[in-house]
C-alpha positions, 0 to 999 in steps of 0.5 A: 084955320090953316091954309094949304097948297095941295098939288094933285096928280090924276091918272087914267082919266078918260076925257073927250077932246073936240078937234076940227076932225071930230071928237076924240076920246082918250085916256090921259093924266094931269097935274093940278094945284088947289088952295084950301083952308082946313084944320089939318092936311088930311082934310085939306086933301079931301077938300082939294079932291072935292074941288077937282072932282066937281071940275072934272065932272064938267068935262064930258068924260068917263071918270070911273077909271080916274084916280087922284093922288096927292103929289105934295101938300104944305101950309102956305098962307101967302099962296092961298091969299094970292091964288085960292081956290085954283082951277084947271089942269095940266094934261099929259 
C-alpha cells in the first residue's frame, strides 16, 4: 500500500491555554503533518484527518468551528518509514 505525507492546516480552532495567571480560551490555527498508508490520496487525507481529530479532542477546546484542509499531499515511503504516524501541532 502506498505511503503518504499529508500536510494539513487547521483554522478557527478554539482551544484553552493554561497560563500562570489562569486559563485562557483563544481561537488559533495550526499546521501539522501526518504519515499514513492508503490506497490513494483521498483515503490518505481521510486517515490523516482522523488522526488529527483524535489528537485535537484530547485538547480541552471547542472544536465545532475548527476546519481542516490539506496543504499538500504526496507519496513518500522514506519519510513514512522515519516519522510515521506523526503528532503535534505548530500553532499560529
